[in-house]
C-alpha positions in Angstrom: -29.8 2.0 12.6 -30.8 1.9 8.9 -29.0 6.1 9.5 -26.0 4.6 11.7 -24.7 2.2 9.0 -24.9 4.2 6.7 -23.1 6.8 8.6 -20.9 4.0 9.5 -20.0 3.1 5.8 -19.3 7.3 4.9 -16.6 7.5 7.7 -15.2 4.2 6.3 -15.2 6.0 3.2 -13.6 9.2 4.1 -10.4 7.4 6.1 -9.5 4.6 3.2 -10.2 8.8 1.0 -7.8 10.0 3.3 -5.3 7.3 2.6 -5.6 7.3 -1.4 -4.8 10.7 -1.0 -1.7 10.3 1.5 -0.2 8.0 -1.2 -0.8 9.8 -4.2 -4.3 8.9 -5.3 -5.6 11.3 -5.6 -9.6 12.1 -6.0 -11.0 9.1 -7.7 -13.9 8.4 -9.3 -16.5 7.4 -6.6 -19.7 5.8 -6.0 -20.7 5.0 -9.4 -22.4 2.0 -11.2 -20.9 -0.3 -13.6 -23.6 -2.7 -16.0 -23.2 -6.4 -15.2 -21.8 -8.0 -18.5 -23.8 -11.2 -17.4 -26.6 -10.9 -14.8 -27.1 -14.4 -14.3 -24.1 -15.0 -13.0 -23.3 -12.0 -11.0 -27.5 -12.3 -9.6 -26.8 -8.3 -10.7 -27.8 -5.9 -12.9 -25.5 -3.7 -11.7 -22.7 -3.5 -9.6 -22.1 -0.8 -6.7 -18.5 0.4 -6.7 -17.0 2.5 -4.5 -14.1 3.9 -6.1 -11.5 3.9 -8.8 -8.3 4.9 -9.1 -6.3 3.8 -12.6 -2.1 5.5 -13.2 0.8 4.4 -14.9 2.4 1.9 -13.6 6.3 2.7 -12.6 6.9 -1.4 -11.3 6.5 -2.0 -15.3 7.3 -0.4 -18.4 4.4 0.8 -20.5 1.3 -0.5 -18.5 -1.5 0.9 -17.0 -3.3 -0.2 -13.6 -7.1 0.5 -13.1 -7.7 -0.3 -9.5 -11.3 -0.5 -7.9 -12.1 -0.5 -4.7 -14.4 -1.5 -2.3 -14.6 -0.4 1.7 -16.4 -2.9 4.6 -16.3 -0.6 7.3 -18.2 -2.3 10.4 -18.8 -0.6 14.2 -17.8 -3.8 15.2 -14.9 -6.3 15.4 -13.1 -8.6 12.8 -15.4 -12.2 13.6 -13.5 -14.6 14.9 -13.6 -16.8 11.0 -13.5 -14.6 8.6 -13.1 -16.7 5.9 -16.6 -16.9 3.5 -17.3 -13.2 4.8 -13.6 -12.3 3.3 -14.9 -14.8 0.4 -18.6 -12.6 -0.1 -16.5 -9.5 -0.4 -13.9 -10.9 -2.6 -16.6 -12.2 -5.2 -18.5 -8.9 -5.2 -15.4 -6.9 -6.2 -14.1 -9.8 -8.3 -17.7 -9.1 -10.5 -17.2 -5.8 -10.6 -13.7 -5.5 -11.9 -14.9 -9.0 -14.4 -18.1 -6.2 -16.4 -16.0 -3.4 -15.7 -12.9 -4.4 -18.2 -16.3 -5.2 -21.0 -16.8 -1.2 -19.6 -17.6 2.2 -21.6 -15.0 3.9 -18.3 -11.9 1.2 -18.7 -12.0 1.9 -23.1 -12.7 5.7 -22.6 -9.4 5.4 -20.1 -7.3 3.2 -22.5 -8.1 5.8 -25.5 -6.3 8.8 -22.7 -3.3 6.6 -22.4 -0.4 6.9 -24.7 2.4 5.0 -24.8 0.9 1.6 -23.5 1.4 -2.0 -23.6 -1.0 -3.7 -21.4 -3.9 -2.7 -18.7 -4.2 -4.4 -15.7 -7.6 -4.5 -13.4 -6.9 -5.0 -10.2 -9.0 -4.6 -7.5 -9.0 -3.6 -3.4 -10.8 -4.7 -0.4 -10.7 -2.4 2.4 -12.1 -4.7 5.4 -11.4 -2.1 8.4 -13.9 -1.4 11.7 -13.9 1.1 14.4 -12.7 -0.2 17.1 -9.2 0.0 18.4 -9.0 -3.5 20.6 -9.1 -4.9 17.8 -5.9 -6.9 17.5 -6.6 -9.6 14.6 -4.7 -10.1 12.2 -6.8 -10.9 9.2 -3.9 -11.7 6.7 -2.6 -13.8 8.9 -5.5 -15.7 9.1 -6.6 -15.2 5.2 -3.1 -16.3 4.2 -3.9 -19.8 3.1 -7.3 -19.9 1.8 -7.7 -20.4 -1.9 -9.4 -17.8 -3.6 -12.6 -17.8 -6.1 -11.5 -17.8 -9.1 -15.1 -17.5 -10.7 -14.7 -13.4 -12.4 -11.9 -12.8 -14.6 -9.5 -10.1 -12.7 -6.1 -9.2 -12.5 -5.7 -9.9 -8.0 -7.5 -8.0 -5.2 -5.6 -7.4 -2.3 -7.0 -6.8 1.1 -6.5 -4.3 3.7 -7.1 -4.4 7.3 -6.5 -2.3 10.5 -3.6 -3.6 10.6 -1.8 -3.2 7.3 -4.4 0.9 7.7 -2.1 1.8 10.0 1.2 0.7 9.1 0.8 2.9 6.0 -0.7 5.7 7.9 1.6 5.5 10.6 4.6 5.3 8.2 4.1 8.0 6.2 3.2 10.4 8.7 6.5 9.3 10.5 7.9 11.1 7.3 6.5 14.1 6.9 7.0 14.8 10.4 11.3 13.6 10.5 10.9 16.1 7.4 8.4 18.9 7.1 7.4 21.2 4.4 9.4 18.6 2.3 8.0 16.2 -0.7 7.7 12.2 -0.5 8.1 10.4 -3.0 7.9 6.2 -3.3 11.3 4.7 -4.0 10.4 1.9 -6.7 11.9 -1.6 -6.3 13.3 -2.8 -9.3 11.3 -5.8 -10.1 13.2 -7.1 -14.1 10.4 -5.4 -15.7 11.1 -1.6 -15.1 14.1 -1.5 -16.0 13.9 0.6 -19.0 15.8 4.0 -19.5 11.3 5.4 -19.7 11.0 4.0 -16.3 11.4 6.2 -13.1 13.2 4.9 -10.1 11.1 7.5 -7.4 7.5 9.1 -7.6 4.2 10.5 -5.4 2.3 7.7 -6.4 2.1 4.5 -4.5 2.2 2.0 -6.4 -0.6 -0.8 -6.0 1.8 -3.9 -5.2 3.5 -2.3 -2.3 -0.5 -3.3 -0.3 1.3 -6.2 0.1 3.8 -5.9 1.2 5.7 -4.8 4.7 8.1 -2.8 3.2 7.3 0.9 2.9 9.9 2.5 0.9 10.2 6.4 0.8 12.8 9.3 -0.3 13.1 12.8 0.5 15.4 15.6 -1.7 16.5 17.4 1.9 18.3 19.5 -0.2 19.9 20.4 -4.0 22.6 18.1 -3.9 21.8 15.2 -0.6 18.5 13.0 -0.4 17.3 10.3 2.4 16.6 6.9 2.1 13.6 6.0 4.5 12.7 2.2 4.4 9.6 1.3 7.4 9.4 -1.9 8.2 5.9 -3.8 9.4 8.1 -6.1 11.3 8.7 -5.6 14.6 12.7 -5.0 14.9 15.2 -7.6 15.3 18.5 -8.5 13.7 17.8 -10.7 10.5 15.1 -8.4 10.0 17.6 -5.5 10.4 20.1 -6.8 8.0 17.9 -7.0 5.2 16.4 -3.9 5.7 20.4 -2.8 5.7 20.9 -4.9 2.3 17.8 -3.6 0.5 18.7 0.1 1.3 21.9 -0.4 0.0 20.4 -1.8 -2.9 17.8 0.5 -3.8 19.2 3.6 -2.9 22.7 2.7 -5.6 24.2 4.7 -2.0 23.7 7.6 -3.7 21.7 8.9 -0.8 23.2 11.2 1.6 21.4 9.8 4.9 19.1 6.0 5.3 16.9 5.6 8.2 15.3 2.7 8.9 12.3 2.5 11.1 10.7 -0.3 13.1 6.7 0.0 15.1 9.1 -1.5 18.3 12.8 -0.3 18.0 14.0 1.2 21.4 16.9 3.2 21.4 17.8 1.3 25.0 17.7 -2.3 23.8 18.8 -1.7 20.3 21.3 0.2 19.8 24.1 -2.8 20.2 22.1 -4.8 18.4 22.5 -1.6 15.1 26.0 -1.1 15.9 27.4 -5.1 15.6 24.7 -5.9 12.3 26.5 -2.1 10.4 30.0 -3.8 10.8 28.6 -6.9 8.6 28.4 -3.9 5.6 32.5 -2.5 4.6 31.1 1.3 3.9 31.8 3.6 5.7 30.4 6.2 4.0 27.0 3.5 4.0 26.4 2.8 7.5 27.8 6.8 9.2 25.0 7.8 7.8 22.7 5.3 8.4 20.3 5.1 11.8 17.4 3.2 13.3 14.5 4.2 14.7 10.8 4.1 15.7 8.1 4.8 12.9 5.2 5.3 15.7 4.4 8.9 18.0 5.5 8.7 21.3 7.3 10.8 23.6 10.2 8.3 23.4 11.0 9.4 19.3 9.5 12.3 18.9 
């Protein structure tokens, strides 16, 4: 039983590493210990960390993002009442981040990073399982809970089956549409990244996007042509379409040659008239004429 549990854990970590490479987080530091800064409070001498990655934030100027992640992978379905289990995972990672803030690894990373004024230390819990028909939305069940506040960190994100599947399918959709082309993420304007040094697109997906239901991507299709793709985790509805269309117009500055909006359930036969009606609410024909709506999930209808 011990070997089987170990194998389940190994599979989970490989899935997460594959996902991280998909979002530009290559070669994270994996499977290491951080000495506890308060063994009595934490109840342990060391914290085992599944992985660590850092990058210069494109969302907040002159800011370093340190991210520790924890992988919780199981052969079983999510519990019907996930709150206590989530709080346990949250506390464990929160303690690790609290100790990481005083660690040699953090200090070394900071010393090797130039033009940094602020550092955030965040976490990700990858709570995923190997059950194909587990349709529970863990994020929805945990939406209103009050997370433990006993430990010093700058925020912890939760990624469940539904969320990781969304990102996998959305990014793979872009790769299928434009094989061999570089997929970049477009960075929303936050008011904190508006200086001239802030980049607008890049290969690293910011950790903040893990809490979003929209993923924006840009592909340079030719020397002077580029395509903006916005994928939504939400099902197709006219209000969601209008929101995405407005967002695409703003984020692209109308400089993109083509705009693709993609949903998990878009069906041309059922939804095309709604798309045509939505386009009429936007006056710029140069924008709407180059806008298409598609389904990002692979199936025989949209291959």
